C-alpha angles and dihedrals in degrees: 000000000000125000113212135173109251139197117298091022092295128146120241119205102202111199096147097128101085142351140203131155091263095048091046091051092049093048092049091049090049091051089051091058094058118099129199122061131004120320110226121189115201106188131178138181123311099217131205093040094127116196090351095064098106093043094049093048091049089053089053088052090054089054090050091053091047093052095044108214112187092237134025121195119182130190125189145040096280096035090069086075089059089057094045093051094045090053092046089052092054109277108139115252091228089064095052124083121185118196134178095205136045090228092063091048091050091052091052093046093051089054098049108033110109134177114299094012120142118221121194114201111193135160142113112297094246089063085071095221088162083083088063091049092052091054096051104039118111119254 
């Protein structure tokens, strides 16, 4: 996990190098502890989950709903189950954004990140979420 200054004086929590259910849960819980601006979770696929992929992603969605970030953004085929489960567990649909590409997620992030916000970026390394990080770090 790497903490970086982001655009609009935000804080980026870059954990884009690997992902498992346990590491997603821990990162979401960490995000929940932060106080200041909005807490934005940008979550992608946990790969190499085999036949348990949907189930694992739904469990991550339950953790998201439990920890209540202000915004959830998902990217990827499996990550849509995170969004579905978070909504089913009570997260408001207006706070959930489901994208099929990183570029769409980047566009959304650039439009919503405000001063003092915290942005968690988490997915399996092969999802290449470091590309998202590069686009939202402060210069």
